[in-house]
C-alpha positions in Angstrom: -49.7 2.3 -11.6 -48.9 3.9 -14.7 -47.4 6.9 -13.2 -45.1 4.6 -10.9 -43.9 2.8 -14.2 -43.3 6.1 -15.7 -41.2 7.5 -12.8 -39.2 4.3 -13.1 -38.5 4.6 -16.8 -37.3 8.4 -16.2 -35.2 7.2 -13.3 -33.6 4.3 -14.9 -32.9 7.0 -18.1 -31.8 9.6 -16.1 -29.3 7.1 -14.1 -27.8 5.8 -17.8 -27.3 9.5 -18.7 -25.2 10.0 -15.5 -23.4 6.8 -15.8 -22.4 7.8 -19.2 -21.7 11.2 -18.3 -19.3 10.1 -15.7 -17.8 7.7 -18.2 -17.0 10.6 -20.9 -15.3 12.9 -18.3 -12.6 10.3 -17.1 -9.2 11.5 -18.2 -7.5 9.5 -21.2 -4.6 7.3 -19.5 -1.3 8.6 -19.6 0.9 7.3 -22.4 3.3 4.2 -21.7 5.2 5.1 -25.4 5.7 8.0 -27.3 7.1 8.4 -30.9 9.1 11.0 -30.0 11.3 12.3 -27.1 9.0 14.0 -24.4 9.7 17.3 -22.6 10.5 17.5 -18.9 7.3 18.1 -17.3 5.2 15.7 -19.2 3.3 13.2 -17.6 3.8 9.5 -18.3 3.3 6.0 -17.4 6.2 3.6 -16.6 5.7 0.5 -18.8 6.6 -1.9 -16.1 4.9 -1.0 -13.0 2.1 1.1 -14.4 2.9 4.3 -12.1 2.3 7.8 -13.7 5.1 10.2 -13.0 6.2 13.4 -14.4 9.7 13.6 -16.8 12.2 15.3 -14.6 16.0 15.9 -16.0 17.3 12.8 -14.5 14.3 10.5 -15.8 15.4 7.1 -17.4 14.4 6.9 -20.9 15.5 5.1 -23.8 14.4 4.7 -27.5 14.0 1.1 -28.7 14.2 0.2 -32.3 12.7 -3.3 -31.5 9.6 -1.3 -30.8 9.3 0.5 -33.8 11.5 3.3 -32.4 9.1 4.1 -29.4 10.5 6.0 -26.5 9.9 4.8 -23.1 10.4 6.4 -19.6 11.0 4.3 -16.3 10.7 5.6 -12.9 13.0 3.3 -11.5 16.3 1.4 -12.7 15.0 -1.8 -11.6 11.8 -1.0 -14.3 14.4 -0.3 -17.0 16.2 -3.6 -16.2 12.9 -5.6 -16.3 12.0 -4.0 -19.6 15.5 -4.5 -20.9 15.0 -8.4 -20.1 12.2 -8.5 -22.1 10.7 -5.8 -23.8 8.1 -8.0 -25.8 6.5 -8.2 -22.5 6.0 -4.5 -21.3 6.0 -2.7 -25.1 3.2 -1.2 -25.9 1.3 -2.9 -28.5 
């Protein structure tokens, strides 16, 4: 019986260790706002629809004074229009 309990404890500890290790290896979320303009090729997230994409030459971007001068990048014109209509809703806090 003691062996069964010891094996169960070891398996539980091993399972927790693996769970924490898996969580630690998750990549950090891609930012939605930046303090400075980003270069073409940078991976970003649209603040409106949460889609990740890579900045291209024609990516829609804007610096917003109302958000402490943060730069935002949008994957569509519609997302930028939604952001412009209600920046407080989409701005990074």
